[in-house]
N, C-alpha and C positions, 0 to 999 in steps of 0.2 A: 156562555158553557165555561163552568169552572172544571179545567184540566189538571187542577193540582190533584184532586180525588183520584187520580188513575195512575198519579206516578209512587213507583214503588219505595213502600217503606217498610223495613224489616222491621223486626220487634226486637227490641233490645232491649236486655235481661239485667235488667238494673233492679236498684232494690224499690224504686217508685211503681215500675209495671210491675214488677210483682207482687207488691202489697195489692194495687188494684187490682189484679189477677186470682189472689186472693179472695178476698173481697165476695169477687163476683162466684166466687167458688161455693153455692151453700151452705155461706154465714147465716142467712136471712135477713129481715131488717132490723130485728132485735142485738143478734150477733154484730152486722155491723155498725149498728150504733155504739157496742160496747168497744168494740175493735176499732172506731174511731176516736174514743174516750180515753182509753186503756194501752190502745197501739197493737200493732200485731207481732206477736211472737213467732218468726219462722219456724222456730224449733218445735212448736206444738203441730203443725201441719202434716197431715197424713197420705193426704193424697193431694195432687197437684199434675191438673192436664195444662200443656202448654201445644197442644196439635195446633194445624192451620195457622202459622202466624208470623212464615217467612222468619223463621228464626235461622242465625246465620252462624251464630257460636255459644255454645254453653258454657252460661255464665253465673257468677251471684248466687250460687245455690248451697254456699259451703254451711249455709246456717238452718237450713232445713235436714238436722240430724234425726228429725224421727221422720222422715219420710220413708213411708212402703211401697208406692204407690207413684211412679213417673211419668206421663205419655208427653213424648216431644215429638211425634209421629207428625209427618206432613208437612215438614219446613224443610229450608234449604241447608240446614247442617252436615260440614262435609268431615269434621274431626270429631268423635268421642271423647271428650275432657270435661273437668270440671265437676267429676263426681266423685270422687275420691271417698271426701265425709259422709258419703249417704250411705251407710254399711248395714242400715235397718233395709234398705230397698228389697222390695221380693218382688214388684214386678216393673219392668220395662220397658215401654216402648217405643224404637228407635224409628220405626219404617217409615216408607215414603221419605227419605232422604237421599243425599249423596255422598254417604259413608265409604270411604273403599278399604280401612283398615281397619280392622279389631282391635283398640287397645283401650285402654282406662278403666278399665273392669275389675282390675284386680283385687280391690279390696272390697268386692260386692258378694260377700261369699254368701250373702243368705239370700241371693237372688235364684227364683224361682222359675219367673217365667220372663223370657228374653226374646224380643219380638226388631228381627234386624233385615225384616222381605223389603224390597224394592228400594238397595240402594245398588253400591256399583262393587262389593265386598268379590274378592277373587281366591281367598285362602282365609279359610278357617282357624284362627293362632288364636294367641293369648286369653284363654278362657280355662286356663289350668284352676285355676282355686272357685270355679263356681259349682262345688260339692252338689248343690242341692239343687242343679237346677233341673227341673222334668217337663218344661215346656217348650221349645226353641224351634225357633221360625226364621229361614231366611232362603227364603223364599225369593224369584225373581234378582236372583246377584248376576255373579259371575265364574261360577263355581265351575272346574271342570274336570277336577281328581275326586274319584271315590275314595281316596286314600285320605283327604281330609276328612269327610263325613265318617270315616271308618272310625276317625281319631277321638269320636265324640260317646265311641264305648266306655271310654273311663267313669263315666255319667252315669252311676246304677240307679237314680233316682227317674231315669228321662221316659215318658212317659207319651209325648206325642212330640214328633218332629217333621217338618214343612220344610223339604229342597225342593218344592216344586218350581217350575221356570228356569234353571241354569242348565247352564249346554250339560250338562251331565246326567240330569232327569230323562234325555231324549236317548238315553242306552234302554233298550229292552231289559235288560238284566239288573238294573238298578236297582228294581223295588224289592226282589227275591236277595240282593245282596244285603239292605238292608237288612229285611228281613231275617235273613240266616246271620246276622250278626249281631242284633238287638233284641237277644230274646223276651224281654223285658216293655220292649215296646210297644204301645196300643193302637197307638193312630201316626197313621206316615200321609202327609201330604193331607190331611184334614179328614183322612178317608178308615177306618175301622182296620184294623189289620189281622184278618183270620188266620184260625190255625192251618185251613189249607193253604193259604199261603206260605204258611212260617212251615209245615210239612214237605211242600213243590220245594221251598229255597231250601230247606234242609240236605234234601238229595241231589239239587244242581251243584251243590256251594259246601266246599270242608270249611265249616265255620270256626276252627281252630288260627286258621291265617288268613290273610288280605290273598284270597284267592280270587281267579278270575275263572270263567269255563273250567272245567278239569280235562274235556278233549275239546280243545280251541283246534279249528280250521288252522291247518299248513300256511296259508296265505293271510290269518291273521294273527300269528304267532309274537310276530314285532308289537301289535297293539293289545293281546290280551298277556303279556308274562306279566306276570306277580310284579307289583310294585313293589314286597319284601326283600328280589331278589336284586333289583334296580338299586334297592338302599344299601344293601351288603356289598355292591359293586361286584356283583358275581355271575349275572345276568348271561342265561346262554353257558354256562359252565357243566350244567349237569345234563350233558349229554356228549351227541357229537360233532357240535355247532362248530368248536376251535377247529376241528380237524378235516372239516368239511370246508371251512374259508378254507385250511391251508391249501386244498387240493382246487381247489373253484375257476383257477385261470392257467391249469397245467394243461401243456400240450400231449397230444397223444396216447392218452390215459387209455383207451381200451386197449391201444396196439402193444404198452407195455404190462399192463393185466394179463393180457389173453395170457403171458408165459406164466405157467407153473408157478415157479420159484417167486417171481415177483410177487403174484394175485399172493400166493402165503405169506409173504416179508409184510405185506400192504398191510393184511387182515390183523398179522399179530402187533405191528405201529398203532391202527387203530385204535385197537385193544387197551397197548399203554396209555397213549394221549388221553383216549375217556377216561383209566383209572386215574391218570394225574390232574385231569380239569375236575373229576367229582373231587379228590382230596380235595384241591382247594375250593371249591364253592362249601363242603361242609365246614371248612375253617372259616370262608368268609361270612357264612349263617349265626357261626356263633364269635364271630370278634365282632357281627353286627349288634348282640345283644349286649357284649360289654358296653359298647361306644353307646348303644342307646338308654344302659342302666344310668352309665355316667350321665348325659344330656338332662336324664330323667331326673337326675340328685341335683342337679345344677339348677334347673327349673323350679325343682322343689324349694330349694335353699332360699333361690332369687324372689320367689312370693312371702315366702315366710320372712326375708329380711325385709321386702315390702309393707307389709302387712304391720310389721313389728315398730316399722318407722312408724308410720300412720297412724297406728295406738299411741306411741308418744309423742307424737305431732297432737292426736287430739287429747292428749292429758293437759297437754301447755295450754293449747287454745281455750277450753273448758275453766281453764283455772285463773285463765286472764277475761275470758268473756264476764264469768262473773259478776268479777270488780270491776271491768271494764263498764256494763251495766247500768250497776248501782253510781258509777262514778258518773254514766250520763244523765242518769234521773236525777241525781243533785244540783248537777249544771242546768238543770232545764229549771231549775225552782229557782236560781239565782238570778237576782235582776243588779246588781251591784257591777259593771264590769270589770274592775279591778279582782274581783276573787273570780270568779269567772278566768280570767285569762290566766291567771294564776294555777288554777285545777285544770286548764287547755294544755297547758304549759308541762303538766304531770302526766298527763294522760300522753301525748304526744312522747314525751322519754317513756312510758310501757309500752309504747304501742315500737318504738326504736328496739327496747328491751328484746320486746317478741320476735320482732324480725331478726334479731339477734341470735335467738334462741331456737326458733323453725331455723334459720341458715344454719346452724350446726349442727342440726337434728340431718339436714338433708345432707351436708358435709359426710357428715357421720358414715350415712348411707352409699352414699358416692363411695367412698371407701372400703365398706362392706361389700359393692359389688363390684369391683377394682377387684379386690381377694379371690372373690368367689368365678373371677372368669381368668385369672392368673390360674386358680388351680383345676379351672374347665380345661386351657389351655394346655397343660401340663401332663394332665391326665389323655386327654386326648390323643397330645402329640407321643405320647410312650404308647399308645397302643396302637395308631396309624404306622407309626416308625416298626412296632414291631409287625404287621399284617402285612407291610410294603416288603421288610425283608423275606418272610415267610414266602409271600406271593414271588415275590423273584427268583426265589431258590427253584419254586417249585417249574417256573420258565426256564429258568437254566435247565432242568432234567430234560423238557421239554425238547430243548434244543438239542442236548447231548441226544438223545433216542432219535431226531432228526438226522444228524449228524451221523448216525451210528448204521439209520434205515438207507442212507444215501450212500455209505461207503459198499455196505451189502450190494445193494442195487448196480449202481455201477460195476462191482465183481461179477455178478450175473449179466451185467448188459456188454460185459468184455467176453464172458466166456461165450454169448449167444453171436458177437460180435465173429469170433474165430470161427464158430460152426457153421455160418452163412460163409462165410470166404470159403471155406473148405468142400463146401457142400455138403455139410452133415448134419443135415437137419431134419425131423419129421417129417415126414408127408405131410401132415396135417396141420402144419403149420400155416396159416392166413396169407395170403399174398401180400395184404399192407403191412402186417408184420414184418416179412422178408424185406419188401422192398424197404422198410425203416433202417435192417440191420444191415442194408447191404452199404450204408453211409456212417462212419466211424464218426465223424466230425458230424454230422446231423443227430446221432445218437447223444454222445456227449454236450449238444447244446440242448437239447433235450432234458436231460437231468441235469442241466450246470440249472437251468430255469425253474424246472420243478424244483429244486433245494432251495433256490435264492424264494421264492413262493412262500415255501412252508416256514424258513424264519422269517422272513417279513412277515410273516402273518401273525408268529410266535411274539413278534417284537409290537406289531400293533397293540393288541390284547394285551399284552403285559403292559404296554404307554398309558390303552384306553383306564386302565384299571388303577395304576398310581396314581394319574393327571387326576381323574377324577374325586381319586380321595383324599389327594390333598388339597385341591379345591373343595370338596364337602367342607373340610379342616377349618381353612383360611378361611371360607365363606360363615361358616357358625360361630367362630371368635370375632370374625367385624360385624356382623347383625348383632351379638351377645352385647358388643360395645357402642354400637349406633342405637338400640334399646335401651342402653342404660342411659346413653348420652341424651337418646329423647324424653326419657322418664327425668331426667335430672333436670334439664332445661322447662319440661312443662311444672315440675315445682316449683322453683324459683321463680317461674311468673306467677303460678298460683299466689305463691307468698304475696311477690309484690302487689299484684292486682287487690287482695286483703287488703294489705296496710294500707292503700290509696285509698282502698272504700271506706277504710274507719278514718282517714286521715279527710276525708269528704265530710265524713258526717259530724267531726270537729269543725269543723272550718261553716259548716251550716249553725253551728251552734256562738257564731261570732257575731 
């Protein structure tokens, strides 16, 4: 038996294999004869099916500039790349591959259908320019955060969405949350989204924000907390949560609060702390809007810069390819080796000039990206510094209130100690309270412990906010720089690959 037929042989996307595929797809006998005589013009192909071919890498598609439909489903592709010049694509199927990250789609502004089902994607990202998207399937991936899905609301033409088979789809409220936030959506997970479901969703959720159920159980508070509050770094500041954390480990609270004077002080103190927390909460949400606006502006400017760079590169390539194809046709007619060699050398010089021109455009784009990132860094740093200063000021007020509260409670405690020592206490004073205030050192230790607990809780919440805020800023800039570097490397790699491809063509003529 010939076992060689069982050996895995991936489909390599080169000119020869793509020519064969194009010939096999819909040309017919007459079309095939013409293609063989006149040569295949990839730029005239409108649809290309490359499914079920064990493709490892997307390559050599730059000449298919008229392509409107591309099927790359059921392969072994790990990275979306090599699609920059396919700006006429309206249909792209990349389902059943091994893709982990959504990248390389920035120039596909005409895309209407995108299928990324059955991959390994955990985040919906880098899709800002796909404004014409009407059908999007990302079923059977690794999506966990509904916040990512809700980011698709910016696609006003979205008609059908499939997110089934992801971890997030196990949430019983997922369907209603989507229905509430996508009023124009007609199909969800391949099923018609009826008006009854939409009405139920509008009652269950507030469609103006990325909300969780309006009345979550206390035990589920952490899990159902609005993502918006986390993004603004003010989660759990719209209520008494901080105050509760401050008193969580306090000893003898029942005995202390049984004294009317301390109970009254405690109630006033709580009201003051909650008021400060609410003030910080509202400021945080407003600051989040400003930061989000700056980030969105950056993303839009970045996408425009990339699109403009691609357009310039396409113009350079179009001009080159017209002359180059004419030169290739002339050289194919030459039989004398000497003029053929001269012509080839001229073409080599032109290819090198093309490479330099494309690299120059790439370096211009790199410079633009650096300027945009620097501008973003300066803007976000100013916002973060301003919000940090405001937050720290409010936490200082919280500590001042705690110091005042502690001093007043100590005064009440000292007075009560004196009364107990002299036996001048009310008859209805509980026995456990009387016993506590018979030991001055113990009472002072209790008050010191409470005061330390309160100050520590305030400081911990301040540190939590400031640290997360700065980590977010640093992560944003680093991620933007990494993305720019990755795009730059891919751009240079594509240029070199294309130049190598052209040089191979010339070598075949020798």
